[in-house]
C-alpha positions in Angstrom: -50.3 -4.2 -38.8 -48.7 -6.4 -41.4 -45.8 -8.7 -40.8 -43.4 -6.4 -42.6 -44.2 -3.5 -40.3 -42.5 -3.3 -36.9 -43.7 -1.7 -33.8 -41.6 1.3 -32.7 -40.6 -0.6 -29.5 -39.3 -3.7 -31.3 -35.6 -4.4 -30.6 -33.4 -5.5 -33.6 -30.7 -7.9 -32.4 -28.4 -6.6 -35.2 -28.8 -3.0 -34.2 -28.4 -3.9 -30.5 -25.1 -5.8 -31.2 -23.8 -2.9 -33.4 -24.5 -0.3 -30.7 -23.0 -2.5 -28.0 -19.9 -3.0 -30.1 -19.5 0.7 -30.8 -19.9 1.6 -27.1 -17.4 -1.1 -26.2 -14.8 0.3 -28.6 -15.4 3.8 -27.4 -15.1 2.9 -23.8 -11.8 1.1 -24.5 -10.5 4.0 -26.4 -11.3 6.4 -23.6 -9.8 4.1 -21.1 -6.6 3.8 -23.2 -6.3 7.5 -23.7 -6.9 8.4 -20.0 -4.5 5.6 -18.7 -6.1 5.5 -15.2 -4.0 2.6 -14.0 -1.5 4.8 -12.2 -4.3 6.6 -10.3 -6.2 3.3 -9.7 -3.0 1.7 -8.3 -2.7 4.4 -5.6 -6.3 4.1 -4.4 -6.6 1.6 -1.6 -8.8 1.0 1.5 -6.0 -1.1 3.1 -4.7 0.5 6.3 -7.1 3.4 6.0 -10.6 2.1 6.4 -9.8 -1.6 6.6 -7.3 -2.8 9.2 -4.0 -4.1 7.9 -2.7 -7.4 9.0 0.0 -7.8 11.6 3.4 -8.5 10.1 5.8 -11.0 11.5 8.9 -9.4 13.1 11.4 -10.9 10.6 14.2 -8.6 9.8 14.6 -7.1 13.3 17.4 -9.5 14.2 18.7 -11.2 11.0 21.0 -13.6 12.8 18.1 -15.0 14.8 15.8 -15.1 11.8 17.9 -17.8 10.0 16.3 -21.2 10.3 18.2 -24.0 12.0 19.6 -26.5 9.5 17.6 -29.8 9.4 20.6 -32.0 8.5 23.6 -31.2 10.6 
């Protein structure tokens, strides 16, 4: 095999970068056309599989929830 011949398994960095760029652009176009953010925003494991955190009881009694003034 001469130096100008390549083996069939040789990877050309230029072809690899070109293919990666084309796949990146195609994936972005598909993502933009499908607009999955509304669907992804509704998917959550919080309070279904994973336990939610306990909330503080603020708002039950608004008069008692107001902090005492520091300088009176």
